[in-house]
N, C-alpha and C positions, 0 to 999 in steps of 0.2 A: 487445351490441356485438361479442362474440367471433364470432358468426355472420356479422355484417357484415364484419368483418376478413377472415374466411375467403373471403367472396365477392370482396372486392377482390383477395385473393391469387390466387384462381382466375383473375381477369381478367388479372393480371400474367403468368400462364403462357401466354397466347395467343402463338403464334409471331409474332415481329417486333415485339413490344411491349417497350419498355424496362422493366427491372425495378428501377426506382429505389425504394430503401427509404424508408419514412417516417422523417424525421429530426425528433426532438422539438425543440421550440423551447426553447433554453436562454436564459432571460431572467435575466441577472444585474443587479446594481445599475448604473445608468447614471451614469458619472463622466466629465464633459466634459473633453476635453483642454485646454480653456482654464483649468481649475483647476490643472492641472499647470504650465502656463506661468506662471500667476500665482504659484504657490508658489515655483518656481525663481527668478523675478524678485525676489520679496521677499527670499529668502535671500541672493541675490547683492548686492542693494542694501544689506541690513543689514550683511553682511560688509565691503563696501566702505566703508560709513560708519564701521564699527568701526575699520577700518584707518586711516581718515582721522582718527579721534578720537585716535589715538596721537600725532599731532602736537600739541605744546603751543603756547603762544602764540609766534608768530614776530615778531621785531623786529630792528631794526638799530641799537638804541641802544647805542653803544660805552660811553657813560658808565655806564649801568646795569650792564653786564657788568664794568666795572672796579671799580665799587663792590662787587659780589659777590666779586670776587677779593680786594679790599682787606680785606674783613671776614673772609676765610678761610672762606667758606661753600661754595666750589666743591670738589667731590670729584674730578672728572675731566672731561675734554673729549673728545668724539668729533668728529673732523674728517672729514666726509663730503664729499669733493671733488666726486664726480660729481653731487651734488645742490646743491653750493655751500651747505652747511648745517653749522652748528656746533651740536652738542647738548651743553648744559651740564648736568651732574648735580649737584644740590644735596644737601648733607649733610642727613641725616634730622633731626638736632637743630636745624637752622636754619629749619625750616618755620614754626614758631610765632612767629617774630620779626615785629613790626609792620611792618617794612620790606617783607617779602615779602607780607604780607597786603594791603598797599596797592598794591604794584607788580604782582605776578603772581597775586594772590589764591590760587587753589588749583591748583598745577601738576598736570597730569595724569600718569598712569602708563601707558606704552605697552608695546610688546613688550619693550623693554630695561628691566629692572627698575630702579625708583628714580625719584624726582621729577626732572623734566627742565625745562629751559628752552632753547628753540631760537631761533637767529637766523640770518639768511642772510648769506653773504659773497660778494662779487663779485670781490674782489682778494685772493688768498691771500698775496701778498708783503707788502702793506700790513698784513694781519692778523698775520703772523708778526713783522713789525717792531714793531708796537704791543705784541704780547705780550712780546717781549724787552725793549722799553723799559720796560714796566710793572714787570717783575720786577727790573730794574737801577736804576730811578729811585727814589731814596730818598724824594722828595717824593710820588710816586704810591703808593709801597709802604712807608709808614713802619714797618709791623710786620715787614717783611722776609719776606713770604710767599714760600715756595719755589714754584717752577714746578710746576703741577699736571700729572699724567700726561695725555698726549695720545695718542689712538689714531686714526691716519689710515687710513681705509678707503674703499672704493667700495661703496655699498649698492645692491643691485638691487631695483627695484620690480616684482615679478612678479605679486603677487596683485591689486593695485589695477587695473593696466591690463587684466589678463585679466578681472577681474570686470566692469569697465566695458564691455569688448568683448562678453562673453557676455550681459550685460543688454541691450545694444543689439541684438544678433543675435536673442535670444529675443523681445524686444518687436516687432521688425520682422517676424519670421516669424509671430508670433501675429496681428498686425494684418493682414498680407497674407492669411493663411488666412481670417480673418474677412471681409475684403472680398470675396475670391473666392467664399466660400459665399453671401454676400448677393447677389452678382451672378448667382447661379444661378437666382433667382426667389423667389417668396413663400415657398417651403418652407424655404429657407435653413437655417442651423444644423445641417447634417448630413442634411437631408431629401433626397428624390430629385431635387430641383431644383437641387442644388449644382453648381458648375462642374466638380467632379471626377466627378460622377455624371450628366453631361449626356446620355450615351449609354445610360443605364440605363433600364429599363422603369419606368413610373409605376403599374403595375397594383397594385390592392389585392388581397391574397391572403386568402381565407377558407379556412383549413385544415380538414381533416376533423375534425368535432366542434365547430367554431366555432359558437357560438350565433347564429343569424340569426332574428329575431323574426317573419319572414314565411314562410308556407308556402302550399301549393296551396289550403288551406281559406280563405285570405284573398283569393283571386282569384276573383271572380264574373263571370258574363257572358261568359266566354271558354272555354266548354266544349270546343270543337273544338281550339282552340290548346293548351289544357291537356293534352288527350289526346296531342298530338304531342310536347310537351316531356317529359311524364311517361314516354313510351316511351323517350326518350333516357336519362332518369334510371334507368329500370328496366333498361336494357341495361347501364349501369355497375354496377348492383347484382347483376344476374343474367345475366352474359355468356353462360354455357353454354346458357341457354334459347334464345338466338338463333344462337350459333355452331355448335350441334349440327346445325343444318339448313343450314349453309353461309352464313348471313347475315353481313353486315359492318356494323359500327356506322357511322352517318352521320358524315361528316367535319364537316359544318356545317349550321346551320339559320339562316335569315334571317327575323326578325320584321318584318313590313311592315304599317303601318297609320297612320291619322291621329294627330296629337298628342293625348295624353291618354287613349288607349284602353287602356293598361296594358301596353305592351311591356316597359318597365323593371321594372314590378311583377312581371310574369311571370318575368323573369330573377332577381329577388330571391327569389321563391318557389322557383325552381329551385335557387338557392344554399342555401336553407334545407332543401330536401329531399334534395339529393345528398350522399352520404357520400363525396365525393371533393373534393380541392382545387378551389377556384373562384377564378379570376382575373377581376377586374372593372376595366374602364377605359373611357375615352371615346375616340372617334376623334381628338379634338383633342389628346389627350395625346401623340400621336406628332408633332404639328406643332411645328416649331422653325424659327427664322430661319436656322440654319446648315444647309447642304446636307449630307445624309448622316446627320444625327442621328436622323431618323425611322426610317430603315432600321436603324440601330444599335439603336434601342429595340425594333424588331420582332424582331431577332435575339435580343436579350437576353430578351424576353418568352417566346419559344419555347424558349430555353435553359432558363429556369426551369421552364417547363411540362413539358419532357421529364424534368426531375429529379423532378417531382411526378406524372408520368403514372401511371394515367389521371386526367385532370383536364378541366375545362371552362374555356374563355376566353370572356368576354362583352365584346363591343365595342359600346358604345352610340354612336348617331349615327355609324355607319360611313361615311356619305356625306362626312364631313370629309376622309377620305383615299381614299375609293373612287370618286371621280368619274371619268367616262369620260375616257380619255387621247386626246389628239390631235384632239379635236373642234374646238377653237378655239386656234390657234397663238398668238394674241395673249394669251389668258388662261392659257396653260400655265404650270405651276409645277414646276420641276425637283425641288424637295424633296418635294412631295406625290407626284409620279409615281414618284420613287425609293422612297418609302415604300410605295406601292401595289405596285410591282414586287416588293419584298422580301416583302410580305405574301402575294402570289400564289405565290411560290416556297415560302415556309414552309408554306402551306396544302396545296399539291399540287405539289411540285417533285420533284427527282430523289431526294432522301433524306428524305422526310417520314415521320412516324410515325403509327400508327393509334390511339395512345392519347390524342390531343388532340382534343377536340370544340370547334369554334368556334361560338359563338352571337352573333349580331349583330342590331342593331335600327336601323331607319331609317323615316322617313316620306316619303322621296323616292327610291323605287326607280328612278324613271325616269332619274335622273342617274348611276346606278352603272355601272361598267364591265362590259361583257358577260363579260370573262374572270373577273371576280369572281363572277358569278352562275351560271356553268356548273356542272353536276353534277361532283362530285369536289372542289369547294370548298364551295359551299353546295348540298348535295343536296336540301334542302327549303326552300321559301319558305312560311312560315306567315302567312296573312293574318289580321290582327286588326282587325276592323271595329268601328264603333260598335254598341253592343248594341241588340237589339230590345226590345220591351216586357217580355218575360220576363227578359232579361238585365239591364235597368235595375232591375227589381224585386229581383233577386238582389243587385245592387250596392247598392241602397238598404239592404237588410237588413244587409249587411256594415258599411256606414258608420254605420248607426243603432245599432250595438251599444253604443258608449260614450256615446250620447246618451239622456237621460231623455225619452222621448216620451209623448204622451198615448195612452190606450187607444183613443181614437176615431180615431186616425190611420189613414188608408187608404193603405197603401203601394202597392197596385195602381193606385189613382187617381193617385198621384204619378208612377208610371212612365208612365201614359198622358199626363200633362200635360208630360212632358219628352222629346218626340221629338227625336232627333238629339243628345241629351246623351251625352257620353263619360263614362268613369269619373271622370276628373278634374273634369268639370263637376258630376257628382252629389256628389262629395266636397265640392266648394265650396258647393253648395246646402245640404247637411246642416250644414256649419259655419256658414254665414250664418244658417240658421234657428235654430240654437242661440244665436247671438249676439243675434239679434233678440228671441228669447224672454227671454233674460237682461236685455236692455235694458228689457223691459216688466215685469220682476220676476215672471215666471211660474214656477210650480213644474215645469212640463213643456212640451215643445215640441209645439204642435198644428198642425192643417192650415193655419190662417191664417198662421202663421209661415213655413211652407214656401211658401205662395203668395207672400208678400212676398219671400222669398229667391229664388224663381224669377224674379220680376219684376226683382229687383236684378241677378241674373246676366245676364238677357236684355237689359234696357234700360238698366241702370246705376242710379246713385243717384237716388232720388226727390228732386225739387226743388220742394217745395210753395211755397217762398218766392220763386220766380222771378216777377218782375213781368211779367204779360201783360195787354195792353190788352183791354177787354171785346169790342171788335170782332174782335180777333185770336182770342180764345177762342171766339167764335161760329163763326168760319171753321174752327177746329180741330175743333169739335164736329160740324159738318156733314161735314167731310172724313172723320173717323173713322166717322161714321154711314153715309156712302156705302160705305166698305170693308165694314162689318158687314152692310149690307143685301145687297150683292152676294154676299158669302159665304153669306148666309142663303138666298137664292133661286136661286143657280146650282147646277145639279145636280152638277157635278164640282169645285166649289170646296171648299176645306178647311173643316171645321166650325168655327164660331166658338167660341172659349173665353172670351175676355175682350176688352173694348174700354174704353179709358180716355183721358182728356185731361189726365192728370197728367204734367207733363214729367219726363223721366228722362235721365240722361247729359248729354252735351255738345250733342247735336243734336236728340234726339227730343222734340217738344212734345206728343206723344200717339201711341198705337199701337193697332192691333187685333191681337190674338194669336189664332192658329188652332191646331188640332191636325192637323198634316199626316198624310195617309194614308201609312202606311209600306209602300211598294211599290217594286218594281224597275223596272217598265215603265210608260211613260206614252204615251197616244195623243193624237192631235191635239185632240180635244174637251177633254181634261183640261188640256192646256197652254193652249188658247184661253180656257177659263173662268178659268184662273189669271191670264192677262193681264187679262181683264175685271175680276176682283176687285181686282187691283192698281191698275187705272185708276179704281176706284170713287170714291176721294177727290177726284181732279181733276174727274171728271164731276159730282160733287155740288156742288163750288164753282161750276162753270160754270152749272149749272141754277139754283141758289138765289141766287147773287150776280151772275151775268152776267159774271164775270171770274174769272181764275185767279190763284193765288198761287205763291210759290216753295216751298211746303211739299211738293210732290210730287217733289222731285229724286231721292230714294231710290227712289220708285216707278218713275220713268222709267228709272233704271239697271237695275232688275230686269226690267222688261218688254222693254227693249232686248236684254238678255242672252238672255232666253227666245226672243225673236223671231229673233235671229241664229242661235241654236242650232237652231231649227226649220228655218231655210232652209239654213244652211251645214254643219250637222253631222248632223242626223237625216234629211235628205232629205224633209221634210214640205211641200214646195212643188211644185206641178204644173209651174210654168214652169222652175224650176231643175232639177228632176228628182231622180232617186235618186243624188245626188252628195254626197260629204262633203269639205269643204275643211279639216277639222280636222287639225292637225299636232301629234300628241301629243309628239313629240320636240323641238318648237320649233326645228327646223333652218332653217325659212324665216322667220327673225325679221325680216329686212330686205326680203324680197321676198314678195309674195302668190302663192299657188299658182294664180292664175287671172288672166285678162286684165282690162284696164280695162273692156272692154265687159261682161264677166261681173260685175265689181264694181258697175257701175252698175245692172245688172239685179238684183243681190242687194239693193242699197240700196232700189230701187223696190219690190221684193216685201216687204221688211221694213216699209217705210213703209206699204204697202198693208195688210199684216196688222194693224199697230197701229191704223191708221185704222178698219178694219173693227171691231176690238174696241172702240174708243172709241165708235163709233156704237151698237154693241150695248149697251154699258154705259149710255150716256145714255138709251137707250130703256127699259132695265129700271128705272133710277132714276126716270125720268119717270112710269112706270107705278106705281111704289111710292113716289111722292112723299110721301104721307101717313105711311107707315112711317118714312121718313127723318126727317121733322120730329118725329115722336114720339120717336124715338131720340135725336136731337140735343138736344131740350129736356130730356130726362131726363139726358143726359150733362152738360149745363150745370148741372143741379141736384145730381147725385150724383157726377159726375166719373168713376166707375168702374161698369161694368155687366158682370155675368157672364152666361153662357149662360142660366141660369134666369131672370134678370131680363129678358132679351130675349124669352124665351118668354111671360112674363106680359104684356109690352107689345104684341107683334105676333103672337103665336101660335106654335105649334110649327113647326119647320123642315119644309118639304114633303118633303125627302129623308132625314129622320131615321131612317126605318125601313129604309133600305137598309144592307146589311151593309158595314161598313168594314173593309177588309183591314188587318191589323196585323202585317206580316211583316218590314218593313225600315225603313231610316232615310233613304232618299234623297229628294230634293226637286228640282223643276225650276228653282228660283231660285238655282242655284249655278253653279260654273264649267263650262266646256265640256268635259265628259267623259261617257262613256257607260258605265253609267248615272250621272247626276249625283249628287253626295253632298250629304246634308242637313247643314246647320250650324245652330247655335243661333240666330244672327242671322236666318236665313231664316224663322223662325217668326213674325216680326212684319212689319208694314208701318209704317215710321217716317215722321214728318214732320221734315225737316231744319230 
């Protein structure tokens, strides 16, 4: 650790870098201010009640007072005029008389020492007259009791009113603070979402030495991306290695890739490996309904970062605040644009620092502002794609560590059967397989459990209890058999992996699963065979039943997308020519980039291409009619057939010996992009 601290110190000596010292976290006992308010309120209320308890029983019974005077039990009187109160002090030896036990029970003792009895007076003249008459009237005063001492005063009530006022103020202030903190958001109670901290950054700080359970060893399938971010970490640990040659540390790196590929995981590993403070937050943490709050949070974030420099700031889902400005005036947002402007200035403005590295992640780089992407802010854009077969195998090994697996499990085969799966998909498959094995009371997870887990991830929950009419089940069987036979006998079609008529999910009544070739480039023959294979289900229905059903809606969507891509994106049509009408920025949302005449021509060529593929598919299935019937009858009996089962029924696939490239994860059945990306759903042909 001493050596690492020396390296950090060396980095701080770089010219122009802030030299903020590490400040240890002083964590004392947490004592909420609400407890202080509560204690003060209780004390004031108790004191006020005690003061109130000094008042004895109040009465206006003149007869009772005169009886006390007549018995000679009154020691003195206090006439408190400002309170309209007469305080009668009773002699100590008179307390045990039954008369007082019945009338006043136990007189209380207040601040004025001695037993008391109090009554109110509203007319002092009448009171004085009655007093004088009592002492001079022989009938009323047969014992000749002399006039008792009277003390006339004005008594000030200072403690009671003050106590009541203070209690009210403290209770009101405490309630107001509580309400204001709750209004700040779910964090409430002193958290960063409070109303008083609304302009403060919500970033989570991982200090140097903070234990993060993820490191680069837990990140598999991202070798190139790891090299890039490890270089940044190494620069922070060994700055002289790079600065000696005149190099400068990158100001920022943007992680770009589809969802679930491991962008956030890579950032967590970076936090675990870096021996510098690491700030982590989401792009949405800057967003607030009040204009200016987001910019204030950006300023506060970089202020904290400068105090901790050198450090790393990770902003996940940066597209929440980094969207392009001015593209659509109707959809513009002043608060988001102000936040983005402040972020741009802090990253590379007039007074920026070199000790802060910005790491951000997004799966939508196309919507980001160009000013945010330029060098000097994000010097590097690190692409994180879906892993290839080697990457998937490495990811499986990582996620299988905590799972008790069978010794016969073939991890490489699992990787081959999951083309297009991202790291999150593989983690889900491993977890589902473990749950399935536990449900079956197995001691270890084997290959069959993983097969079921893959089916569940791809197609959804199996629904064996779904009621399907016998005639519908027969149509489904021939439909899926048509897909399987086309995939079996077409040269450029994907190799068949599995075909089933067991319904899954909400729409799939059956599906044929293939192993797509992992490649970057596709030619016209490959795309044409892909269309034919996808049309195999509808063509089989047409041949064997003389009519078609609604089960091919998903197939039609796929082939329409492929056909339009061939004509309008990839320039694979002789009549349209080498022209691409694809608009990656989606700027022509309301207007097409071609004339109505060209649009008609595109529609005609797409329709012609699909019709040609349908004729070719029907011709193939008519030729292989016997094989389709064999496969359909076997499906009706067993419901699930694997590649080995199909080989036993109709023989080995003619193109099995051809080398299958296994280098990428793209597929032609996806969105209009070049090259198209492979997704999990695209590995199956569903019946809706």
